[in-house]
C-alpha positions in Angstrom: 29.7 -5.9 -46.4 31.1 -2.6 -47.6 34.5 -3.4 -46.2 34.5 -6.7 -47.9 33.8 -5.1 -51.3 36.6 -2.5 -50.9 39.0 -5.3 -50.0 37.9 -7.4 -53.0 38.7 -4.5 -55.4 41.7 -3.2 -53.4 44.3 -1.1 -55.4 47.1 -2.8 -53.5 48.1 -5.1 -56.3 47.5 -2.5 -58.9 50.0 -0.3 -57.0 52.5 -3.1 -56.9 52.2 -4.0 -60.6 52.4 -0.3 -61.5 55.6 0.0 -59.4 57.1 -3.0 -61.1 56.2 -1.8 -64.6 57.5 1.6 -63.8 60.8 0.0 -62.6 61.2 -1.9 -65.8 61.5 1.4 -67.7 64.9 2.0 -66.0 66.7 -1.2 -67.2 65.1 -1.0 -70.6 66.1 2.6 -71.1 69.6 2.1 -69.7 70.2 -0.9 -71.9 68.9 0.9 -75.1 71.2 3.8 -74.2 74.2 1.5 -73.8 73.4 -0.2 -77.1 73.4 3.2 -78.9 76.6 4.2 -77.0 78.4 1.1 -78.3 77.0 1.6 -81.8 75.6 -1.9 -82.3 72.1 -2.6 -83.7 69.2 -2.9 -81.4 68.1 -6.5 -80.9 67.4 -9.0 -78.1 70.8 -10.5 -78.5 72.5 -7.0 -78.3 70.3 -6.3 -75.2 71.7 -9.4 -73.4 75.2 -8.5 -74.7 75.3 -5.1 -73.1 73.9 -6.6 -69.9 76.8 -9.0 -69.7 79.4 -6.4 -70.5 78.3 -3.6 -68.1 77.8 -4.6 -64.4 76.3 -1.2 -63.6 73.2 -2.3 -65.6 72.7 -5.2 -63.1 72.1 -2.6 -60.3 69.7 -0.8 -62.6 67.9 -4.1 -63.3 66.8 -4.3 -59.6 64.7 -1.2 -60.1 61.5 -3.2 -60.8 61.9 -5.1 -57.6 62.5 -2.2 -55.3 59.9 0.0 -57.0 57.4 -2.9 -56.8 58.1 -3.3 -53.1 57.8 0.4 -52.5 54.6 0.6 -54.5 53.3 -2.4 -52.5 54.1 -0.7 -49.2 52.5 2.6 -50.4 49.4 0.7 -51.5 49.1 -1.1 -48.2 49.4 2.2 -46.3 46.8 3.8 -48.5 44.6 0.7 -48.0 44.9 1.0 -44.3 44.1 4.7 -44.4 41.0 4.0 -46.5 39.9 1.3 -44.1 40.4 3.6 -41.1 38.5 6.4 -42.9 35.7 4.0 -43.7 35.6 2.7 -40.2 35.5 6.3 -38.9 32.7 7.1 -41.3 30.7 4.1 -40.1 31.3 5.1 -36.5 30.2 8.7 -37.2 27.1 7.5 -39.1 26.2 5.0 -36.4 26.8 7.6 -33.7 24.7 10.2 -35.6 21.9 7.7 -35.9 22.1 6.8 -32.2 22.2 10.5 -31.2 19.2 11.2 -33.5 17.3 8.2 -32.1 18.0 9.3 -28.5 17.0 12.9 -29.4 13.7 11.7 -31.0 13.1 9.4 -28.0 13.7 12.2 -25.5 11.5 14.6 -27.4 8.7 12.0 -27.6 9.2 11.2 -23.9 8.9 14.9 -22.9 6.2 15.7 -25.3 3.9 12.8 -24.3 4.7 12.9 -20.6 1.7 13.6 -18.3 4.0 15.6 -16.0 4.5 19.3 -16.8 8.2 19.5 -17.9 10.3 22.6 -18.4 13.9 22.7 -19.7 16.1 25.4 -18.4 19.5 26.7 -19.4 22.2 27.6 -16.8 20.9 31.1 -16.6 17.5 30.0 -15.3 15.9 30.8 -18.7 13.3 28.6 -20.3 14.4 26.6 -23.4 11.3 24.5 -23.9 8.1 23.2 -22.3 5.8 20.3 -23.1 2.0 20.3 -23.7 1.3 19.1 -20.1 3.1 22.3 -18.9 0.8 24.4 -21.1 -2.3 22.6 -19.9 -1.3 22.9 -16.2 -0.1 26.5 -16.2 -1.8 28.0 -19.2 1.4 29.3 -20.9 2.4 28.6 -24.6 6.0 28.0 -25.4 6.4 31.2 -27.5 5.1 33.2 -24.6 7.7 32.2 -22.1 10.8 30.9 -24.0 14.0 32.7 -22.9 12.2 34.0 -19.7 13.1 33.0 -16.2 10.8 30.4 -14.7 10.3 31.6 -11.1 8.7 35.0 -11.8 6.1 33.3 -14.0 4.8 30.4 -11.9 6.2 30.8 -8.4 3.8 31.5 -5.5 4.1 35.3 -5.0 4.2 34.7 -1.2 7.0 32.2 -1.4 9.4 33.5 -4.1 12.5 32.8 -2.0 11.5 29.2 -1.5 11.0 28.7 -5.3 14.3 30.5 -6.1 16.1 28.3 -3.7 14.8 25.1 -5.4 15.9 26.5 -8.8 19.3 27.4 -7.5 19.8 24.0 -5.9 19.0 22.2 -9.2 21.2 24.5 -11.3 24.0 23.9 -8.8 23.8 20.2 -9.6 21.6 19.0 -6.7 18.5 16.9 -7.5 15.4 18.4 -5.7 12.1 17.0 -4.6 9.6 19.3 -2.9 5.9 20.1 -2.4 4.4 23.5 -2.7 2.0 25.9 -4.5 2.6 27.3 -8.0 0.7 30.0 -9.8 -1.1 29.6 -13.1 -1.3 32.2 -15.8 -4.8 33.2 -14.6 -3.4 33.8 -11.1 -4.9 30.8 -9.4 -2.7 28.7 -7.2 -2.4 24.9 -7.5 -0.7 22.4 -5.2 2.2 20.6 -7.0 4.8 18.0 -6.4 8.1 19.4 -7.7 11.0 17.4 -9.1 14.3 19.2 -10.2 17.0 17.3 -12.1 20.3 18.7 -13.4 21.1 17.9 -17.0 24.7 16.6 -17.3 26.6 16.2 -20.5 30.2 14.7 -20.3 30.2 15.4 -16.5 29.4 19.1 -17.2 26.0 20.6 -16.3 24.3 22.2 -19.3 20.9 23.0 -17.7 18.1 21.6 -15.7 14.7 19.9 -15.9 11.8 20.9 -13.8 8.9 18.5 -13.5 5.5 19.4 -11.9 2.7 17.1 -10.9 -0.7 18.6 -10.1 -1.8 17.3 -6.7 -4.5 19.8 -6.0 -7.4 17.2 -5.9 -5.2 14.7 -4.1 -4.3 17.4 -1.5 -8.0 18.3 -1.0 -8.8 14.6 -0.6 -6.0 14.2 1.9 -7.1 17.2 3.9 -10.7 16.0 3.9 -9.6 12.6 5.0 -7.4 14.0 7.8 -10.3 16.2 8.9 -12.6 13.2 8.8 -10.2 11.1 10.7 -9.8 13.8 13.4 -13.6 14.1 13.7 -13.9 10.4 14.0 -11.1 10.3 16.5 -12.7 13.0 18.7 -16.1 11.2 18.5 -14.4 7.9 19.3 -12.5 9.3 22.3 -15.2 11.6 23.6 -18.1 9.1 23.2 -19.9 8.2 26.5 -20.3 4.7 25.1 -17.4 2.3 25.7 -15.6 1.8 22.4 -12.6 -0.3 21.6 -10.9 -1.5 18.4 -9.5 -5.0 18.4 -7.4 -7.0 16.0 -9.1 -10.4 15.6 -6.8 -11.7 12.8 -5.2 -14.3 15.1 -8.6 -15.4 16.2 -9.7 -15.8 12.6 -6.5 -17.9 11.8 -7.1 -20.1 14.8 -10.8 -20.8 13.8 -9.9 -21.4 10.2 -7.2 -24.0 11.2 -9.5 -25.6 13.7 -12.4 -25.8 11.2 -10.0 -27.8 8.8 -8.6 -30.1 11.5 -11.9 -31.2 13.1 -14.5 -33.5 11.7 -17.9 -31.8 11.8 -19.3 -28.4 12.4 -17.1 -25.8 14.3 -20.1 -24.4 16.1 -20.8 -27.9 17.6 -17.2 -28.3 18.5 -17.0 -25.0 20.4 -20.3 -25.7 22.2 -19.0 -29.1 23.2 -15.7 -27.6 24.2 -16.5 -24.2 25.8 -13.1 -24.1 27.4 -11.7 -23.4 23.9 -12.7 -19.8 24.5 -9.8 -19.6 27.0 -7.5 -20.2 24.0 -9.4 -17.9 21.6 -10.0 -14.8 23.6 -6.3 -14.1 24.5 -5.5 -14.0 20.8 -7.4 -10.7 20.4 -5.3 -7.6 20.6 -6.7 -4.2 21.6 -5.7 -1.6 18.9 -7.3 1.4 20.5 -10.0 2.3 23.1 -11.6 5.4 24.6 -11.8 6.6 28.2 -15.3 5.2 28.6 -14.0 1.7 28.1 -11.4 2.1 30.8 -14.0 3.5 33.1 -16.5 0.7 32.4 -14.0 -2.1 33.1 -12.2 -0.1 35.9 -8.9 -0.4 34.0 -6.0 2.0 34.5 -4.8 1.9 30.9 -5.0 -0.1 27.7 -2.1 -2.4 28.7 -3.9 -3.5 31.9 -7.1 -4.2 30.0 -5.2 -6.1 27.4 -3.6 -8.3 30.0 -7.0 -9.1 31.5 -9.0 -9.2 28.2 -9.4 -12.9 28.2 -11.1 -12.9 31.7 -13.6 -10.1 31.4 -16.2 -12.1 29.7 -18.5 -13.8 32.2 -19.0 -17.6 32.0 -22.7 -17.1 31.6 -22.1 -15.4 28.3 -19.8 -18.1 26.9 -22.5 -19.6 24.6 -23.3 -16.1 23.3 -19.6 -15.5 22.6 -19.4 -18.8 20.7 -22.5 -17.8 18.7 -20.9 -14.4 17.8 -17.7 -16.0 16.6 -19.6 -18.5 14.4 -21.7 -15.7 13.0 -18.5 -13.8 12.1 -17.2 -16.9 10.5 -20.4 -17.2 8.4 -19.7 -13.8 7.0 -21.9 -11.5 9.2 -20.1 -8.2 9.8 -22.5 -6.5 12.2 -23.7 -8.3 15.3 -25.5 -7.3 18.6 -25.8 -9.3 21.7 -26.5 -8.9 25.4 -23.3 -10.0 27.1 -22.3 -10.2 30.8 -18.8 -9.0 31.7 -16.8 -8.9 34.9 -15.0 -5.7 35.7 -11.4 -5.8 36.8 -12.6 -5.2 40.4 -14.8 -8.3 40.2 -18.2 -6.7 39.8 -20.5 -8.1 37.2 -22.0 -5.8 34.6 -24.7 -6.3 31.9 -24.1 -4.8 28.5 -25.5 -4.5 25.0 -22.4 -5.2 22.9 -22.3 -4.4 19.2 -19.6 -5.7 17.0 -18.8 -4.2 13.6 -16.1 -5.5 11.2 -14.4 -2.4 9.7 -14.8 -2.4 5.9 -11.8 -3.8 4.2 -11.1 -6.3 7.0 -13.9 -8.7 6.3 -11.5 -11.5 5.3 -8.9 -11.1 8.1 -10.9 -9.6 11.0 -7.9 -7.3 11.4 -10.2 -4.5 12.8 -13.4 -5.1 14.7 -15.1 -2.2 16.6 -16.7 -3.2 19.9 -19.3 -0.8 21.5 -20.5 -1.6 25.0 -23.4 0.0 26.6 -23.8 -0.7 30.3 -27.4 -1.7 31.0 -26.8 -3.1 34.5 -29.1 -0.6 36.2 -31.8 -1.2 33.6 -31.3 -5.0 34.0 -31.7 -4.7 37.7 -34.8 -2.5 37.3 -36.3 -5.1 34.9 -35.6 -7.9 37.3 -37.1 -5.9 40.2 -40.2 -5.1 38.2 -40.5 -8.8 37.3 -40.1 -9.8 40.9 -42.7 -7.3 42.1 -45.2 -8.3 39.4 -45.0 -12.0 40.5 -44.5 -11.7 44.3 -46.6 -10.4 47.2 -45.0 -7.3 48.6 -45.9 -8.2 52.2 -44.9 -11.8 52.4 -42.6 -12.0 49.4 -44.2 -15.3 48.3 -45.6 -15.7 44.8 -48.8 -13.8 44.2 -52.0 -14.5 42.3 -50.6 -13.4 38.9 -47.9 -16.0 39.2 -50.5 -18.6 40.2 -52.7 -17.9 37.2 -49.7 -18.1 34.8 -48.6 -21.4 36.3 -52.1 -22.8 36.1 -52.2 -21.8 32.4 -48.9 -23.4 31.8 -49.9 -26.6 33.6 -53.0 -26.9 31.5 -50.9 -26.9 28.3 -48.2 -29.2 29.7 -48.3 -33.0 30.0 -47.0 -33.0 33.6 -49.4 -35.1 35.6 -50.5 -35.4 38.3 -50.7 -31.9 39.7 -51.4 -31.4 43.4 -52.9 -28.2 44.8 -53.0 -27.6 48.6 -55.3 -24.8 49.6 -54.9 -23.3 53.0 -57.1 -20.8 54.8 -56.4 -18.9 57.9 -59.0 -19.1 60.6 -60.3 -16.0 62.4 -58.3 -13.7 60.1 -61.2 -11.2 59.8 -61.6 -11.1 63.6 -57.9 -10.4 64.1 -58.1 -7.5 61.6 -61.2 -6.1 63.1 -60.2 -6.4 66.8 -56.4 -6.0 66.7 -56.0 -4.0 63.6 -54.6 -4.7 60.1 -51.0 -4.4 61.2 -51.4 -7.3 63.5 -53.3 -9.1 60.8 -50.4 -8.6 58.3 -48.0 -10.1 60.9 -50.2 -13.1 61.4 -50.6 -13.6 57.6 -46.8 -13.3 57.1 -46.2 -15.8 59.9 -48.7 -18.2 58.3 -47.2 -18.0 54.8 -43.7 -18.3 56.2 -44.8 -21.5 57.9 -46.3 -22.8 54.6 -43.1 -22.0 52.6 -41.1 -24.2 54.9 -43.1 -27.4 54.2 -40.8 -30.3 53.5 -41.8 -30.8 49.8 -39.9 -30.6 46.6 -41.0 -29.0 43.3 -43.8 -26.9 44.8 -44.7 -23.2 44.8 -46.2 -21.2 47.7 -48.5 -18.5 46.5 -50.8 -16.0 48.0 -54.2 -16.0 46.2 -55.2 -12.8 47.9 -57.1 -11.7 51.0 
């Protein structure tokens, strides 16, 4: 807009007209001088008369033309200079505004930055700091300006390390390190350090130092690492067989199958128990402890992974299906008695607890299995049950079993019920004359004979002597 106005009122044509008018003075003056020289009166006719009589005046008459052209050229040149000057002024003004805007933006960025920022000159001396630096290290700007940074905040035990970082940045190398720095009160804090050279027109004029306080973060990381190590030691040293499995592929299979079938997935799995042979191989062992290898008689995790689909006994198939459906229903902690087969073929009874690790509830990416071998206890329970219901001498069912069965028959609708009562003749005489040992042999022989009767659906019991 300003350029348009200057061109509207340009002195170009004023210069040209002035040159023409100034040039007219030469033919007018020369003509008047010639009139006076000839002694004739001054008039318009005498003016034209001397013009005709003196050819030299014709040359003088071209003065307005040449002076007008000269003035036009001078005006155009001046106009060009003015336009260039105006353009330069606009550029300077625009550049000054841009520099000022960038300066204000940089100052605001540094001032409001949550990171502690210090600006250094090439001599390692502090030019400025931001409020975050004051808050982190306790120094005000007027306390440390023009001072070197390292003696103020570097860890006294690692001065060379801090000086090396500063030198690297001032040599034009961006730096990123972690370390400790000292506050004004002498306390040490953990910081993340960024060093960035300041370049102006490809020349380094100083450096920026940025510090992020990671003390709390470092403590949390150390505590987490210690906790993970404790958990790891507990996991590996536990006498209970522990293994971590990735069930995400199992979850995907069950989700897809639930969408593709009509009806309940639990019913489908119960009707198709062989589906377990497709599901179980999808599980992947992430980690396990030595107790797991010992329980299943595996040499290493790879061997157990290869046989993982076959260690579950067929008699626990329904329990496994129930566990999978419970997981699908959203249960994250489950406990079942499951029967496994070791890699050497021996059957073991276990109490198995499954826990979905927090954070993996949707994907089943981490499930912790704990297996406690209860095979000996199971055998003891079965032995006690057997002893409580059988006669120790003849091994047939005893009176306790007979009483339980009679109570059950009284409540059932099974009819008719036949009871055959047998008595051994002369049993007392045998005991008295031949001894109880011979009597026991005779009783065992009799009950052995009774247990071989060709009947179906009957029990042979000893009601007592």
